[in-house]
N, C-alpha and C positions, 0 to 999 in steps of 0.2 A: 392541558397546559403545555405550551411549547417552551423552547429554551429561553426566549426573550422574557416571557412571563416569570419564569423561575429566576432569571437574572435580576429582574426588577424587585421581586420579593427578597432575594438575598441582599441586594443593595440597600433596600429599606431596613432590613433587619440589622445589617452591619452598621448602618448609620445610627440607628437607635441604640445599639449596644456599644458603640465606639470601637468596633473592630475594623480591620482594613477591608477595603472594598474588594469584592471578587473580580477576577478578570472578565472582560466582556466575552460573550460567546464568539468563538471563532478566532480568538486571539492567538492560540497556540496550535492552530491547525497545520500550519506549514512545518512547524518543528516536529509535530507528530508524524507527518508524512515523510520528513527527512529521516527520522529515526527508524521508521519501518523500512525505508529504502536501504539504509545502512545495515540494518539487521539482515535483510535478505542478501545483500552483497557479502556480508561476513559468512553467512551460512553457505553460500556458493563457493567461497574460497575454501572453507573447511571441508567441503565435499569434493574439492578438486575440480570443480567446474569453472569455466571462464566467467569472469565477473560481468563482462559486457556482452551484449548480443543475444541474450536469452529470449527477449521478446521478438526480436527480428527473426531469429531462427525458428521460433514456434510459429510465427505468422507465415514464414516461407514454407514450412512443412505443411501447413494447412492449405495454403493457396496454390502450391504447385501440384500439377497432376502427377500421380504416382506412375512409375515405370511399370509396364505390364510384364509379368513373368511368363515364360513359355509354359505351355501345358505340361503337366506331369511333375511340376515342382522342382525341376532340375535347375541348378544355378550354373552359370557359365564361369 
């Protein structure tokens, strides 16, 4: 059974019992994604990290070639 079948069963049951209709599948998806985004921003602020640029920084770190260190592990 998928989400549409469950929705149809719930709608039928609500109609028979005189209860309010349930929301259609996917109705609140955007609100959920926004709340997840806001929560992550809040956690970044509380951790003292910048709110914007996290994805861009991570992608840059993955895509840029790393600088090679000289042999022996000495840093300049």
